[in-house]
N, C-alpha and C positions, 0 to 999 in steps of 0.2 A: 392769483398769485403767479409769480417769474421765478424758476428753481435756473440759479448761476451754477456753474458748475466751479468746485474749487477748489484751487491746489492743493498737492499734497503736502502733510507736514515736513518737515524734514525727518523730525522724530518717529516717524509711521514704521515701524516694524515691516520689512521686508518680506513679501508672503510666496510660497511660489505655489502654484497650480499647473493644470492644465494638462498636468500628467498622465499616465495610463499605468497602471500596475498590474503583472499577475503573481500572483504566489503560491507554489506549488508546495501542497502538503502530503504525507507519509504521517504512519502510524507515531513513530519516535525510538528511541534509543538511552540508555544510562549512559553518564558520560565517559564512563571507564570500564574494564570488566573485573569490578570487585566489587563484593559483596554490598558494602555504604553505597557505593552509588548504581547499582542494581534495587537496591532498599527505597533510596530515591524514587527512583524510577517507577517501581512495583507499585508507590503507594500512593502516586498521583493518576497512576493508570488503573487498577484497580480501585482509586475509589471515586473514579466517573459513574452515574449513575448508569448511564446507557452502556457501559461496559458489562456491569453488575445487578444484575434487575431484582436483588433484595433491599428489602427496608435498610437505612442507613444503620439503625439504630441495632438491629441483630448485625449485620454485616460488617460494622467498622469492628465489634467485637472479634469478631472470626480472621479479620483483616488483621487488628495488629497484634494478637492475642497469639495466633497461630501461624498467620502466613508468612509475616514480615521477619517472623521469627526463623523461618526453615526455609523459604523457598528461595532466597537471594544467594543463599553461597552456591547451591545447586545451578541455577540460572548463572551468576558468576563464572563458572565454572564452560557453561556452552557458550555465552560471549568469547570467553577466552580461545578459544578453539578459533572462532572466526576472526580476531580482533586482528586490524590491519594498523599501518603506520601512522596510515590518515585518520584513523579510527574507527568508529560503527559502518561497517559495510551497507547499510543502509543509509546513515548520514553520507556517506562520500557519495556514492552512489545518487542520491536527493540531489546535492550541493550537483553536480557532475549535471544532470539532468538539467540543473535550472539554469548553469551555466550555459550548456550547448541551445537548449530553446532563447537563450537571450540573445544568441549569434545568428540564429533561423529568423528571429525576429527583428532583429533589428535595433536601432534609437525609437523605433515607433513605442514600446514599452520600455518598462526596467521588470525584472523579471527575481523574485527573489525567493529561497526556498523557506519553509520550515518545520516542525515536529509537534504532532498534538498533543504529546507528550515529551517533556526534555527539549532538549536548547539545539538550533532559536526556537522561542518561539511563536506562536502564533502572534501574542498581544503585540510584541517585541517587532516583528515585520510589519504586520501591518503598520504599527507607529511608523515605522522606518518608512516604509512605502510613502504614507502621506507628509511628513518630513520633507522627500524631495518633490513630493508636489503632486504626487497621484490623488484626486479628488476621484477616479475609477478604478476600483481592484475587481481582478477575475477571482477568487477563489476557488483552486484548481484541488481537492481532492486527489490522490492519483491511487482511489478505487474504482477499477471498472464494475465492480456490484455492488449495487447500495444495500446497505445494512447500517441499521440507527447506532450502532456500536464503534460504527467507523467515520462514513458520509457526514451523519447526522450530528456527532458529536462536534466534526470539524465547521460545522456550522454554526454550532452550538458556543463556541469560544470563540468565533467571529464575533458574532454576534453581541457578545457577553465584552468584549473589545469595543466595540462598537457605541455599547448604553453605557461606556464612561465617557465617548470623545464627545466635546463641544461642538466641532465641525467634522458631521461624519464624513466621509467616501460615498458614494455609490458604490453600491456591491452586487456583484455575479458569481452566483456558483456555476461548477462543471457537472454537469449530471453525470449521470452511471452511462456509461459506454459500453455494458457487457456486450449488447447485439450491434456496437458499429461496424460497419462494413470496414471503417478504416481499421480497427481494434482489430478482428478476424482476419483482414489482409495482413496483419504484423505479426500476429499469434504465428500463423501459414508461413510466411515468409521465414522469420525467426525460427520454430520448431524445424522446419523442414532444413533448414540449411543445416541446423547443429545436429539433425539426425546420418545427416549425408554425411559426415566427417565422423563418427562413429564405428570403433573397429568391429562392431558384432551387428548382427538384424536384430530388432528386436520385435519378441514375437506381441508383447500388449506394452501399449503406451499407456502410465498412468496421470490422468488431470487434478491434481491434487491438490484442494483449496483448502482457504483455513476454515476451520470449522465455526460453526456456533451452535449453543444452546438450540435443542429440537423448540423447546418454547418458544424462541423468536419466531419459528415458522408459524405455531399456531396461534402467536399475536397480530400476524400478518404483514412480518417481515422479510420481503422480496428477494432477502440473499440469496435463499438455495433457490428459488427459481431463476434466478440471472447465472448461478453458477451453472444449472445443468443447461441453459439455452448456451450459456457459452460451450462450454461442452458441446453439445449437439451442432453448435454451428459450425464449430472447427473440425468436430470429428465429419463432418459430411465432404466440407472440403479436403479432408487427407483422405476421404474415402474415393474420391474421385482421381485424384492421380494414382496411377498404375503403380509405380513401388509401392506405395501403400495400402492397397485394396486389400489384402488381408493382416494386416496390424490391427490387431484387437487394442481399440480402445475403453478401458472403464474411467471411472468418473468415482473420487475421495474424500473426502475430509479429516482436514489434519488438526493439529495441539490442541489434543482437548484437555480442558481442565474442571478441576471437582469434581464431585459423583453425581451432578443433573447428567439427563440422557441428551447428547449432540448429535449430529447429525449425523446419519451414517448412508457407505459405510466408510468405516473408521480407516485411514490409511495405513498406519503399521497392522492393523489386523489383515489387511486386502495383501499386506506384501510377506504375510507369513501364511494366508491361503494359497498364493498363488505358488509360491515356492511347492509347498504341501501340495499341488495336485499337479506339478509339474514341468509350470513355466520356470526355465530357467536364461533367457536373455528379455530384460524390462528396461523399461526409462520411464524416467517420472518428470512432470514438466507443471508448473505451477502459474498458471495463464492470470491468477486472481490477484497477484502477488507482481508490483511494478517494479519491483527492485529484490535484487536478492539480499537478505537478512538473514538472522538467525535460525529463522523455521526453515528456512530453505538451502541453508550452508551448512546447520550443524543439522537440525532433526532429520531434514529427508537425504542431504551428503551423507551425513557423516551414521548418525542411527539408523539410518534407513538400509543403509548399505550393511549394516553389520545383520540387521533382521533378516534382510533377503538371502545374504549369501547365507549365512548361518542356518537358515533353514530347508538347505539344499540351489538355491539359487548358485549361476556358475556368471552373466553377466550383468552388469550394473549400472545404472549411470544417471545423472541426474542433468537436465539440462538448465542452463543460465534462463532466468527471464530477462525482459522485453530489456531493461537496462539503457544504456544508452546507445545499445545498437542503432546502424541504421533502418533497419523497420520501424524501431520505436520509438526513435527518436521524430520517423516521418511520421507517424503515429501523430505522435503526442501534437505537434507542431500544427496536424490538421485540424484536430480536434478543437484545440486552444485559437487557432484563428477563426477557427468558424462562431467560437462562442466570444471573441470580440469583435463579431460582426456588429456596424455601426460606431463602434468606436474606433474603429484604426479605418 
């Protein structure tokens, strides 16, 4: 049998293909700092079985009957303290990170951003990249330390999206980068830059990571170990510098929720304890957050300041996350380019 090339019919749909996409993803945010918007956001976030590992038949009663009727108002007040003209700080910074990454990578790829909870959603952005001809996509969750409640749920949502697509793009996932030299380099450069601009010399540098229930550690989640390793590697870098050789570094976990036991020591308890034992000058960094958000701008910078100074502290500063700093963007470009190897 002889195969003959046939001409393309005049009515054949034009299909874009052959492009490469990068989708940077962060946790999420409500659409506005009001109770109704926060309630919608919390409903999606707290209904994820990766986030709340309680049987849905039990948890949904608690969530709908109590939490969604009480927590949105309080959370909306926290968001309103840090909201910007452009919207949620997390969304604005993540968008700017994607834009900066696009400039650095050039026309070789198409870069978009998404929120795991809220807008723009992962499904909408994967579909948009595919429509632009991306048949290969790098999914880049901006979580340095792997956790099932963060990285895994991003992958879950992407897989759910692909499951509904007839023509699926090939998918790669950026792995955790908690001990990546490029990440530790970026933290060292940016934290020391910010420390050098303070009008006081800290006695203690608190490295505050987002907390997780202790149960996640016992179930085999590597998050706690990843946080500890990041803190150790960063601490070793700072200790090797003469100007920070005497700086005491402590690792803590913030943002407890509910009655379960969480990873310790807790950031808020540590702030009170440090002031109580005589520490007067303290700085806080949050290396587990790729971008500033309500947890850093309100919980640490506003509430944390009240706690430390109210307990007797005299000088307090919260350092910015890597955000779109030169060090942060250089690191992001490096790890994304590495994961795109063979595609570009």
